[in-house]
N, C-alpha and C positions, 0 to 999 in steps of 0.2 A: 376803099375803105371797111374793116369790119367793124360790128360794132358786136356790142352782145345787154341781152336782158338782166335784170337781174339776177332769175333762174338758171346763167348761163348757156343762154340758147344764143345760138348768132343771127342777127337780122339785119336787114339792111337797111342803114342808118338813113330817115328821110329829107336830112341835111345836104346830103353827099350823094341822091341818088344820077344813075347816071345816065339815065333819060328822060323825058322829058314829061315821062307815061304821069297819070294821080295817084297817089295810095292815101291808103286812110294811118294817120298817126295812130298808137295804138302804146298809149302812157299809163303806167302803173300807176298806182297810191295803194301803198302793203303796207301792214304792218299800225303800229303807234302815232299818229298824225302830228303831230309837231310845226314851229314855225320857222325856226332853223335845222341844216341840217348839222349832222355830225359827218367825221372823218368815213362811219360806216354809211350812215345812207343820208337820203333825200329829204329835207321840209319841203312845205307846202308852198315856200318862196321859190325854192329851185324848181320844183314838179310847174306852179307858174311861172316861171320864166319858159320852161320846155315849151306845154301850150300857146305860150305868145308864137314863141318863134315857130310853133307850125302853123298856127291858127293864120301868121302871115307870110304864111309859103306858097304860091300856085302852084308847083305840084300835090298841093297835103289838097286831099279832097273831102276829111271827114276827121273827123278823132274821136276814138275810144278807148273812157278811161276804164282799164282794168283795177278793179276796186277791188280789192282782200281787207278791210279797216274792220274793227269795234270800235275806230274811234278815235277821242283822243283830245288836244287842246282847241278851246274853244278860236284860239288867235288861228290857229292854222284853216280857218276856214275861207276866213276874208281872201286874201290873196288868191285863193284857188276859184272862187266865187269871181271875181275881178276878172279872171284870166277868161273863166270858160262867157261870160257874159261879150269880151274882147272878140274873141273865137267866132261865137251867133252872129257880132256884126258884121266877122268877116266872112259873115256866109256863109259858115259852115257849120257841117251835118253833125252834131256832139252827141255822142251815147257814151251810156254805162251799162255796163258789165261787171254784176257784182258776185263773186262768192257770199263773202261776208260783210258789208254793207250796211255799216249799224252808229249810233248815231251824228259824230260829225263828220263820220264818212257817209252815211246817207239824204245829210243834207247836202254834201256836196254833189252827188247822181241825181239827186231831186231836180239842179239844177240844167242836168241836161234833159234833151229830147224826148229820149226814148230808152228803157230799161231792163234788161235782162238780168235774171236771179239764173247762176248758173245751173243746177240742177231742183232735181225735188226731195232731192231726200237731208241734206244741210245748209245749203244756203241760205242761211241767215240773215234779214232785214229789220229795219226797228228802231229801236230806244232809244224811240223817238222824245227826247229830256236831258236833262240836265242838272248835273252834280260835279260834288267836289270834296276832295279828302285833303289831308295831310295829319302829322304824327304829334303827338306832343310828349316830351321825354322826360318832362321836368321832374314826375315821381320818380321816376328810374334813376337821375341824375340824385335824386335829394335821397335816395335810399343808400348811392355810394357818397353821400357827404361833402356832396358838392350843391352848393349855394346858387340857385341860377338868381341874375334880378334887371328885370329891366324897365329905365327910370324915362321918360319922357316929358318934353317941355312942358312950362305949364301951358303953353300956344300949343300944344301940341296934343289936345286932350281924344282927338278922332285919329290921330294918327292909326290906325291898325286896329281901330277897333273890332271893325266886323270879326272878326277872328280871335279878339281874345275874347271878345262874349264867347266867341262857338268855344274856345278852350273850356272855357267856365263852364259849359253844358247848354248857354245861350244860345240855339241855335235859329232861333227868329231872325234876327237882325240882318242876317246875311241873307236867308231868305229871301227877306221883303227886299231888300235892296240890289242881288246881285244875282240870284239865283234864279227866284221865279219872273224878273222883268225878259228875262232872256230864257226861262222857259216856253215864253207865251210867246216871244218873237219867232221860237223856232216854231211852233204850230202852227202858227199865220203863215211860215215860209214852205212850208211843206200842203196846206191848205192852199194856199195860191200853183202850188209849182205843180201839187196832184187832181187841180181842178176838174172837179167832172169822173174822175178814176177814182180816189179815194173812197173810200169807202169810213168814213165816220163812227156809224153806228157799231165798227167791232170793237166790242170791247181793249180796251186799255191800247190803243194803235197811239196816240195822243199822250198816252203818259206814261211811257217807257216801255214799255211792251216787247218783245221781238219775235217773231212768226218767222217758220221753214218753210221750205220745199215752196211747192203751189203755193199755198197760205196767200203767198205775198201777194200771188196776182191777183188770185180771186179778188182778196181785199185793199186793192189799189197798193199794196205800196211797189211793184215791179209791172209791164206790161209784159213781158214773154220771159217763160223758162229756152234757155239757149244755151250754147257755146261759146268761148271767143271769137272762134272763125263766125258763130252762128251772126254778133255783134258788128265786124267788120264788116260781112259781108251786107249786114240790112247800112250799114255808114256808105259802101258803098255804091248801093243801088240807090240809098234816098239821096243823097251828090249828083247822081246822072236826073234822077227824076227832078230835081233842083234847081239844074242848068237846063236840061229840056223844056220845063216851063219858063223859065226869065229867059230864055232862047227864042222861045214863042214870039 
């Protein structure tokens, strides 16, 4: 059975291998991260199912996540996190290979055992932070003579209040109740995941700054510069070493 990746390149589907030789499953995480997929893209739930399927196969020795994403929805993190943890529970080596791994995509990369940054030129990591954006068209519609009405029940005064306050220019409630707690959680996650490697003294490393190339290795956001092939080779070698240790 022939299968193709996102770029149209042919590869052997690890679920349809004709031999009993072990393989490394390469699973792409590319573009804006969303919880659900569309007719044209995979969502986090879809990718998580693929990771889980690969983790349950005896013929899969390790998993490489090929990441090229600037991040996306926080709702995309949980299903991927659960599937990676499951893969580890099954003894699978997990490696992240990133060209761009920022924001939610970096959260996912940091869950893996080892992180590759693709190159020293423009591989971009970081953006460890939280933000939200939305548009208000009320004034535009008013200029067109269209009146906008939003009416709440007397018992529903808190409904959408964070966004209503923000629309009026008061951003403090939405930061205090929604954004700040998530940002602290993100920081603590990265500290734990990259313990002993992360150079926290680096300006902006936990407040949303992004970094490129070799700097990612120097400050501990990545472990090594290397291509996707390098990541696959390391996954295979670490899997062999783990099997040797377990069977010794």
